[in-house]
N, C-alpha and C positions, 0 to 999 in steps of 0.2 A: 147668952146664947143668940139673942136677936141681933146684937151688935156683930157677932162673927158671921152670921148668915147674911147680913147686909154687905159685909166686906167680900164674902165669897161671891155674892150676886153682882157686885161692882166689878170684881175681877173677871167674871164670865162676860159681862157686858162689854168691858174694855177689850177682851180677847176677840169677841165676835165683831166689834166695830173695826178693829184694826185689821182683821182678816178681810173684811169687805172692801176696804180701800186699797188693799194690795192685790187685787185680782190680776191674774196673768193675762197678757194679751191673747186674743183668740183669732185664729186664722181658719178661714173656711175654704175647703177644696171640694170640687165635685168631680166625680168619675163619670163620664159619659162617652159612649163610643170607644171605650177602653183607652181613654186619655184623661189626664188631670187638667182641670180648668180652675184657676189659671195654672199654667205649668211652672211658674216662678213666683214665689211669694217672699215677702221680707219680714224680718223680725228683729227686735232690738237685742243687742248683745247683753249678756249678764242677767237675763230674765227667763224665768220658766214660761213656756208658750203652750197653749192649748190648741191642738190641731183638731178640727171637726171635719171628718171626711164623709161625704155623702155619696153613695153609689147608686147612680140613676140607671145603671145597666141591668139587664135581666139575668146576669150571671154574677157570682161572687168574684171578688178580687182580693188579693193580699197586699196590703200596704206594707212595703218593706224598705228599709234603709240601713245599709251597713254603716254609713257615716253617723247615723243617729242612734244606731243600736236598737232598732224597733222593727217589729213585724206583728201584724194583726189582720185577721180576716174581716173584710167588709162585706156583709151579706148582700145579695141582690136586692135592690130597693132599700137597703139599710143605711145606718149611719153609726160611726164609731167616733170615739175621742181618744187621742193619743197626746200624752204630755212629753215635752222634750225640754231640755235645758236645765239650768242656764248654759248658754253656749257662747263660745268665743266667736268673734267676727270670722266670717268665712262663707263658703258655698257648700251646702250639704245636699247630696243627691238623695232622692227617693224614687221608688218605682212600684208598679204593680207586677208582682211576681208572675201571675198567670198570663199577663200580656206585656211582658217586659220590653218589647220592641216599640210599642206605642204609648204605654202608660208610664211616662217619665216626667220628672219634675225636680225642682231645686228649691231649697229653703236658703235664702241669702240672709245671713245675720250681719247686721250693720252696727258699728259703734254708736 
């Protein structure tokens, strides 16, 4: 019994350590004055990416992207996390649906 629980413990330890080294890239975006800053960000192809979007405006915004197939409300003064990918090289548009004329940006995926 002690031997099998050591093997299980070792398996859990290996799974946790391999997950920590394979963390996805993180990209931070700020919504301020109904604009994304920066308006263009880059990410590596073939990897899952973590987008952290902070809304510094006094009104909510909806992060939306048809190209990335994502939409999520970002509360006023709040922060959200959106995962995308793995993606092929290309240029993927995103926008704030509530302020689509000003809140626009692009995720550029590079090989």
